[in-house]
MIKEKE-768270 format. One record per residue (C-alpha): x, y, z; residue in one letter. Coordinates in steps of 0.1 Angstrom, whole numbers, padded with zeros to 4 digits, always signed. Example, Ala and Ser with C-alpha at 12.3 -4.5 7.8 and 13.67 -1.06 7.14 Angstrom:
2
+0123-0045+0078a
+0137-0011+0071s
***
This chain:
547
+0000-0003+0002m
+0013+0038-0009t
+0027+0051+0023d
+0035+0087+0022g
+0066+0083+0045n
+0101+0076+0027v
+0125+0084+0057g
+0153+0108+0062t
+0185+0113+0064l
+0207+0138+0080g
+0188+0173+0081a
+0154+0165+0062g
+0168+0148+0035l
+0148+0122+0025s
+0156+0089+0010r
+0146+0095-0026r
+0164+0131-0026e
+0196+0113-0013a
+0193+0087-0039l
+0185+0112-0067k
+0219+0127-0056l
+0234+0099-0065g
+0255+0094-0032l
+0286+0071-0031a
+0275+0030-0021a
+0286+0039+0013g
+0259+0063+0020v
+0239+0040-0002s
+0242+0011+0023f
+0234+0037+0054t
+0202+0044+0036l
+0185+0007+0029l
+0203-0004+0059g
+0209-0041+0069v
+0172-0052+0053s
+0192-0041+0017a
+0216-0075+0022k
+0204-0104+0004i
+0189-0125+0027v
+0185-0172+0022q
+0171-0177+0054a
+0164-0213+0057a
+0164-0220+0016g
+0143-0188+0010e
+0156-0168-0020q
+0151-0133-0024i
+0159-0113-0057l
+0169-0076-0052k
+0162-0054-0084i
+0175-0016-0084a
+0148+0000-0108h
+0162+0030-0129p
+0134+0059-0121t
+0108+0066-0098f
+0081+0051-0120s
+0039+0067-0109q
+0026+0041-0126d
+0024+0005-0127w
-0007-0005-0145s
+0012-0034-0167p
-0014-0019-0196l
+0009+0008-0203r
+0026-0016-0233g
+0060+0000-0223g
+0084+0027-0199g
+0106+0009-0173p
+0079-0011-0155p
+0066-0032-0185f
+0098-0049-0179r
+0082-0067-0155w
+0050-0075-0165n
+0058-0116-0166s
+0062-0113-0131l
+0028-0108-0121w
+0006-0113-0154w
+0003-0140-0177a
+0001-0138-0216s
-0020-0154-0239p
+0017-0173-0253m
+0051-0159-0254y
+0083-0164-0271f
+0118-0183-0253d
+0152-0173-0256g
+0153-0187-0286d
+0122-0172-0308g
+0101-0204-0302k
+0066-0200-0293i
+0051-0218-0267n
+0016-0221-0250p
+0006-0200-0216y
-0030-0192-0210v
-0035-0203-0245f
-0031-0237-0253t
-0037-0242-0292s
-0046-0217-0320w
-0062-0225-0354e
-0073-0205-0388t
-0081-0219-0418t
-0079-0186-0438d
-0055-0168-0418n
-0084-0141-0411k
-0104-0159-0383v
-0080-0173-0355w
-0096-0196-0329t
-0076-0202-0295f
-0083-0227-0266k
-0076-0213-0231l
-0059-0237-0207d
-0085-0252-0187p
-0062-0246-0156k
-0054-0214-0159a
-0067-0193-0128t
-0060-0161-0109f
-0040-0157-0077s
-0077-0162-0060d
-0080-0190-0072g
-0111-0182-0099s
-0108-0194-0136k
-0097-0171-0161i
-0120-0177-0191t
-0122-0160-0225s
-0143-0131-0207a
-0115-0114-0188d
-0092-0123-0221v
-0116-0098-0239q
-0115-0069-0215a
-0082-0071-0212s
-0079-0064-0247w
-0108-0039-0250n
-0099-0019-0223v
-0059-0020-0228a
-0072-0005-0266a
-0090+0024-0252m
-0076+0060-0264p
-0074+0064-0224n
-0052+0036-0213t
-0027+0051-0231k
-0011+0017-0238n
+0023+0023-0260q
+0021-0007-0283r
-0014-0021-0277a
-0017-0016-0320d
+0014-0041-0327q
-0008-0067-0309v
-0041-0055-0317l
-0043-0032-0347s
-0054-0056-0373k
-0086-0072-0350v
-0117-0056-0367a
-0128-0029-0349g
-0098-0017-0334f
-0096+0018-0355a
-0133+0021-0342d
-0120+0017-0307l
-0090+0039-0308t
-0109+0064-0327g
-0135+0069-0299g
-0166+0056-0316t
-0169+0023-0300a
-0158+0004-0270k
-0154-0033-0278e
-0137-0048-0305l
-0164-0063-0330s
-0138-0089-0339g
-0132-0105-0310v
-0162-0131-0299a
-0160-0154-0267t
-0186-0183-0272p
-0177-0203-0241d
-0154-0192-0214e
-0126-0214-0229g
-0125-0201-0257t
-0120-0167-0275v
-0126-0165-0316v
-0108-0132-0334v
-0117-0119-0368t
-0094-0096-0385l
-0095-0068-0409s
-0076-0085-0432d
-0056-0114-0438i
-0028-0118-0412d
-0008-0153-0415p
+0009-0144-0384i
-0016-0133-0365f
-0005-0157-0333f
+0026-0146-0332m
+0016-0110-0325r
-0004-0124-0293l
+0027-0141-0279a
+0043-0114-0258n
+0029-0093-0220h
+0019-0055-0240i
-0018-0070-0230v
-0011-0092-0206p
-0049-0107-0191i
-0064-0096-0161a
-0099-0103-0144k
-0125-0083-0160a
-0143-0075-0133s
-0111-0053-0117q
-0095-0041-0148v
-0125-0026-0169r
-0150+0001-0150g
-0187+0004-0163e
-0179+0031-0189d
-0154+0008-0204g
-0122+0027-0192e
-0093+0013-0169e
-0106+0012-0134v
-0081+0035-0115a
-0048+0018-0096d
-0070-0014-0100w
-0036-0033-0097y
-0030-0022-0062m
-0031-0047-0034p
-0048-0029-0015a
-0082-0031-0039n
-0077-0069-0035d
-0065-0073-0071t
-0058-0111-0084v
-0031-0118-0106y
-0024-0140-0134s
+0014-0146-0135g
+0038-0162-0109p
+0042-0136-0087f
+0017-0113-0066k
+0020-0079-0059l
+0022-0077-0023v
+0039-0045-0013e
+0040-0010-0033i
+0049+0024-0017d
+0052+0052-0051l
+0064+0078-0027d
+0095+0056-0014a
+0097+0037-0051g
+0096+0000-0036t
+0071-0031-0045l
+0077-0060-0037a
+0065-0098-0048f
+0055-0129-0035e
+0046-0162-0049p
+0007-0166-0060n
+0000-0199-0047e
-0027-0202-0074n
-0004-0197-0103f
-0014-0224-0127f
+0025-0229-0145g
+0053-0242-0119p
+0059-0234-0088k
+0082-0202-0083p
+0116-0208-0069k
+0122-0173-0057l
+0103-0169-0017a
+0103-0129-0026r
+0112-0104-0051i
+0119-0068-0035e
+0125-0037-0060l
+0138-0004-0047s
+0143+0030-0070s
+0179+0037-0075i
+0181+0066-0101e
+0225+0072-0100d
+0242+0042-0122n
+0271+0048-0100v
+0254+0037-0069t
+0233+0009-0085a
+0264-0003-0100t
+0283+0000-0066s
+0252-0019-0048l
+0257-0047-0071l
+0290-0055-0069n
+0285-0056-0029s
+0257-0081-0036g
+0231-0059-0018e
+0211-0059-0053y
+0216-0085-0077n
+0197-0073-0108a
+0189-0048-0127h
+0157-0034-0145t
+0183-0016-0172e
+0217-0004-0166l
+0234+0003-0192i
+0271+0024-0194t
+0305+0024-0214s
+0319+0003-0189t
+0292-0020-0175i
+0313-0053-0187i
+0346-0044-0169k
+0324-0030-0139d
+0303-0063-0138l
+0316-0088-0158g
+0303-0105-0188a
+0277-0129-0177d
+0258-0095-0161f
+0250-0081-0196s
+0249-0116-0212s
+0219-0128-0229g
+0207-0136-0268p
+0208-0115-0298t
+0170-0099-0301i
+0158-0087-0333p
+0162-0051-0326t
+0194-0030-0343s
+0209+0006-0338q
+0219+0021-0367h
+0227+0056-0381f
+0200+0069-0408w
+0201+0095-0435f
+0172+0118-0442n
+0176+0109-0479t
+0156+0143-0487a
+0176+0168-0469r
+0209+0180-0487a
+0235+0165-0492p
+0216+0134-0482m
+0195+0140-0514d
+0228+0135-0538d
+0231+0092-0536p
+0267+0097-0543k
+0270+0117-0513v
+0253+0091-0492r
+0275+0064-0508q
+0308+0084-0501a
+0301+0086-0464l
+0290+0051-0456i
+0323+0039-0477m
+0344+0063-0451a
+0335+0044-0420v
+0352+0013-0408d
+0324-0002-0395r
+0347-0028-0367e
+0360+0001-0354g
+0332+0016-0349l
+0320-0012-0325i
+0352-0013-0313k
+0348+0024-0303a
+0308+0024-0288s
+0310-0015-0273y
+0342-0027-0271p
+0338-0056-0245d
+0299-0065-0259g
+0274-0069-0250p
+0263-0058-0285h
+0275-0071-0317k
+0284-0055-0353k
+0258-0062-0378t
+0260-0056-0417d
+0223-0049-0421q
+0186-0046-0409v
+0177-0079-0402l
+0190-0096-0378n
+0179-0129-0350s
+0150-0136-0374v
+0142-0165-0404p
+0164-0150-0432g
+0189-0128-0418a
+0212-0157-0421d
+0225-0159-0458g
+0197-0126-0469s
+0222-0122-0499g
+0229-0087-0482f
+0266-0071-0496e
+0281-0055-0468p
+0291-0022-0474f
+0329-0018-0483p
+0346+0005-0463y
+0368+0022-0491d
+0381+0056-0484p
+0397+0059-0515e
+0365+0052-0537a
+0346+0070-0508a
+0367+0101-0519k
+0358+0100-0555k
+0325+0096-0554l
+0322+0129-0530l
+0341+0146-0557s
+0318+0134-0584e
+0289+0145-0564s
+0270+0176-0569s
+0289+0193-0541y
+0324+0184-0558g
+0339+0179-0525g
+0340+0188-0489p
+0339+0226-0493e
+0302+0227-0506r
+0288+0206-0481l
+0263+0218-0454p
+0273+0212-0419k
+0263+0177-0410l
+0235+0170-0381l
+0235+0138-0360f
+0202+0134-0335v
+0198+0112-0310g
+0233+0113-0297v
+0225+0103-0259s
+0244+0083-0237g
+0281+0078-0237p
+0283+0046-0262a
+0262+0066-0290i
+0281+0094-0282e
+0316+0074-0292a
+0302+0060-0323a
+0288+0094-0337a
+0322+0110-0328q
+0339+0081-0341y
+0319+0086-0374i
+0326+0120-0378a
+0361+0117-0369e
+0363+0092-0401q
+0346+0118-0422w
+0377+0143-0413r
+0403+0118-0416q
+0389+0102-0447n
+0374+0131-0466l
+0379+0162-0452g
+0343+0170-0438i
+0348+0192-0402t
+0312+0203-0400a
+0295+0182-0378v
+0271+0185-0352d
+0254+0163-0329m
+0222+0165-0304k
+0205+0145-0280p
+0173+0150-0290q
+0159+0126-0318q
+0119+0136-0309d
+0122+0167-0312a
+0131+0167-0349y
+0111+0142-0360a
+0081+0145-0384g
+0080+0183-0401p
+0113+0194-0380d
+0130+0163-0397q
+0148+0187-0428n
+0170+0204-0399a
+0188+0171-0400v
+0206+0151-0420q
+0214+0112-0394i
+0190+0102-0369f
+0200+0073-0349r
+0177+0051-0336d
+0168+0018-0334d
+0141-0006-0355v
+0130-0041-0351g
+0101-0062-0346t
+0087-0083-0314r
+0080-0112-0337v
+0104-0137-0353p
+0098-0125-0388d
+0115-0108-0417a
+0084-0092-0430v
+0079-0076-0395s
+0109-0066-0391y
+0115-0046-0426l
+0076-0036-0427a
+0085-0012-0396g
+0122-0003-0410s
+0124+0001-0443i
+0087-0001-0457a
+0077+0038-0471s
+0046+0034-0444t
+0073+0026-0417s
+0076+0057-0392s
+0114+0057-0395n
+0109+0061-0434a
+0084+0086-0431q
+0098+0105-0399n
+0135+0095-0399k
+0147+0090-0439m
+0126+0122-0448g
+0099+0103-0463g
+0118+0075-0478y
+0102+0053-0509k
+0114+0028-0532n
+0083+0010-0551d
+0103-0026-0555k
+0110-0025-0517v
+0071-0019-0508d
+0057-0044-0536s
+0082-0071-0525l
+0071-0067-0485l
+0033-0067-0495t
+0038-0096-0515e
+0056-0113-0490a
+0030-0102-0460a
+0008-0123-0479s
+0025-0155-0479k
+0022-0183-0449a
+0043-0180-0421a
+0059-0210-0433d
+0063-0204-0467d
+0098-0200-0479p
+0086-0175-0503q
+0079-0153-0472r
+0117-0152-0463v
+0126-0149-0503a
+0105-0118-0510l
+0122-0103-0478a
+0155-0108-0485q
+0152-0096-0517e
+0134-0062-0501a
+0162-0058-0480q
+0188-0062-0513k
+0169-0031-0532a
+0173-0014-0501f
+0208-0016-0500r
+0213-0003-0536e
+0199+0032-0520d
+0229+0036-0496w
+0205+0053-0468a
+0220+0041-0435f
+0253+0032-0416i
+0247+0001-0401p
+0259-0005-0364w
+0249-0034-0340y
+0227-0059-0333a
+0210-0058-0304q
+0217-0082-0269t
+0189-0086-0247m
+0207-0084-0214s
+0202-0104-0180r
+0209-0076-0162w
+0217-0096-0129a
+0250-0111-0113v
+0260-0143-0120a
+0246-0165-0090e
+0208-0149-0105v
+0196-0184-0123k
+0168-0184-0151g
+0163-0146-0159i
+0170-0150-0197d
+0151-0126-0216k
+0135-0131-0249n
+0126-0107-0277l
+0099-0082-0260d
+0120-0073-0230w
+0104-0099-0208q
+0117-0127-0185v
+0111-0159-0201v
+0102-0181-0175a
+0102-0163-0139p
+0089-0190-0121w
+0126-0207-0132e
+0147-0174-0113i
+0165-0187-0087s
+0199-0176-0067i
+0234-0196-0064g
***
């Protein structure tokens, strides 16, 4: 339950204020006291998590933000992907379709909430309906439900139900889509819209009930753990096992989460053994500070690149784009930014999806002499007539190192010296993108599918193409991806067409490839079973153990 008492240190300095100031680890220990030590009395194990923000909203229906990373601790989803990208049943045990437009899902008859009551199709329907309501502000509900009939009406405010969702009985959900989607079942295998109890999550007006997830409201939970304590002012939460969980019995006795905003303090606490996991800790020295195990994990279908705004001078000249790419040694780029990992250099857009290996995408060459010649042959004739090149999205030590390395390569190999960098990215998207030539941003997919990956990255309808690449459009790329999207998930042509689309995109020389992302454990080596999947979710939280 929320408690306004956050404790004090010295002359009226609150615990929150002290942590926000990033006091040294010794002071942090004084603040947190002996209770911060990891206790394993009588065989009981406690996972202690350092959380980077004082999150004030822990609703599992927001679809993003730091709290989203822990949704799988206390909420169940229809299905889930494991660390190898394989789909697993969860609340839904089967799914089938005959036409890729009407899908039938069967619920596990053993699925229950923490009070022992049955999880029914009505609970699934209510969770989806409230997640799609505009006022819920779920950041990614469209990634799950956008193709369900009635989604546009519900999100547009003209309806309060997804017309395409039917519940013929308590154990069956039938979904009708607005258009065929051979991989719709994959879109449900995540915790963007977890399953909550209909009577608790949705009010009579159709809206999400305020603070419905708080334990003070006798909330019931569908995941392996249940929330037992929460103090938003202090930034602390505690979870204990759900004794009525329908899956394997959790190995942990308790999970305690505390907000620690300063990375240096968090690193010290992890090193001292007072904490053993973090929500997301990214520093340029993370491997040296906490070891390779802390940041290890699978490579997920997300990648970071430097995208060219092809509508903005000088990027409107293909020879300039080609010169800028060929002047950068990308082996040096990854060494400058992530010399010890955990992320890995990539040569293309696709990674960690069927079709990424053996895609036929020829890596861009590093050839300073050819780059210099191309620049001289361009409409600008050389570096002197180029306008200043502006990078945006350059925030954080590793990104800064990468952008500065690229700028230095351009100076050494092409004589370009007029380069500027800004951390803000959103401030330049949309109409203001014409002030920028290079956007640093990630692209990816939440399903292991090459078509989805590229549709959100290089298709003319993607936000990346429209808002970062100056309205980039290649008719061949669009045509190939449209045809590929109509193919079944197991049809080899689905992958082959996506590969051809990526090769067509390559010829436009529109980005500098950087790295494929590792989904880090963010836990010390003694913590087992905390592996995450392509959706930033702990795959099997019931398997987490210590030692």
